[in-house]
N, C-alpha and C positions, 0 to 999 in steps of 0.2 A: 795084837794090842801094842806091843813094844814098838813096832814100826809107826803106828799112828801117833804114839806119844812122842817119839823122836821127831817126827815131822812137825808136830804142833809146837814142840819146845824149841825147835831150830828156826822157826819162822820169825819174821820181824815183828809180828804181833804178839809174841809170847810175853806174858806178864807174870808177876809173882803169884797172883792168885791162880793162874793157869798151871803153874808148876805144882802148887799144892793139890789142885784138882787131879792132875795127871798122876802124881804120886799116889793119891788115894785110889784111882782107877787101877794103876799097876799093882798096888798091894792087893786089892780085891781080886784082880785077875790071877795073880800068883797064888793066892789062897785056894783057887779052884783047880790047880794042877793036881792030877791024880797021883803022880809019882811023889811019894812023901819026901824023898831025899832032895829031889829037884825043887819041890815046893819050899822046903826048909832053907835051901841055899838061896833061892830067889828072894824070899821074904827077909832073910837075914841081911842080904846085900842092900835091899831097899831100906831096912831099918838103920843100917850103918850109915848109909848116905843121908837119910833124914836126920840122924843125930848130928851130922857134921854141919847142918844148916842152922842159921839163926831162925828158929821156927817161929818166933814171935812176929817177925817181919812178914813172913808168908801168911800167917793167920790173920794179921791185921790187914794185909793187902786183900785177902779174900773177903773179910767182913766189910771193909771200906769200899768194896766194889758195889755200887748201887744195884746192880743186877743180881747180886748174890746175897749180900748182908749175912744172915745166919742160915740161909737155905742149905739143906743137905748136911748140916753139922749135927752131930749127935747131941740132941737136946738133954739127954740124961747125963752127959759128961759135965761135971762141975766146972772144969777148966774153961768151957766156952760160955759160961753164964755171963749175963750183962755186967754184973759186978766185977767179975774177974777180968773180963775183956777191958772194962773201963780202967782198971788198975794197970793192966798191961799197956794200954794206950798211953796213959800218963807216964809210965816208966820210959817207954820208947820215945815219946815226944820229948821228955826231959833230957834223955841222952842225946837226942839229935839237935834240939834247939835251945836247950838250957831251961829257962823258966817256963813252967806249964801254966797256961791261962786258967783262971778260976772257972771259966765257963766251959772248959773242954768236956768235962763229964756230962754236964747238962746237954750240951750240943750233941754229944755222942748218943745219949739216951734218946733224944729227939730223932736222931738219924735212924737208930735201930727200930724205933716205933713207927717210923714213916711220917713223922710230924714236921719234917724239914723240907721246905719247898725247894731250896737250891740243889738238893740231892735226889730228886725224883729220877726215875729211869728215863723219862722223856728228856729232861734237862741234860742228863749224862750223855744220852745219844746225840742230842743236838750239839753239845760242846765237842764231843768226839768228831762228829761230822765237820764241824767248823774248823777244828784243828787239822783234820785230814785235807780239807779243801785249801786251807792256807798253805799247807805243805805242797800241794799240787801247784798253787799259784807261784810259790817260791821256786819250785822245780822248773816251772815253765820259763822263768827268767834265766835259769842256768843252762837250758838247752838251746843251742844255736840252731836257728831255723835255716833250711837250705834256700 
């Protein structure tokens, strides 16, 4: 599992939401280790690493990925409730950009509930594909043809 996580996180396609996903997989995997001492050392190392991150950014990256939204998050955890995530989003947005738009919370709730047309999975995939193709077209200009 560690090798898979390393390869995934070293790739050019690694994103913040992937880091959160891999940390969760690694933690779950380490909790399955039979040797209690090794299990404790591995989970403690992961917890220390996780504590050093700005966890808010990783959680928002996960939730703001249209393919994920709130999938696979512990729904009984109060921290990941729509209300708390809305507050977290406003805080982070304010820190990054200054003034928070009045419509941010309403737009976020529409997004979480799937009522937002610009953030559908299909639109996200099409936009990603379009960006990828534009990078390919740009790269073609950089490569000298023989």
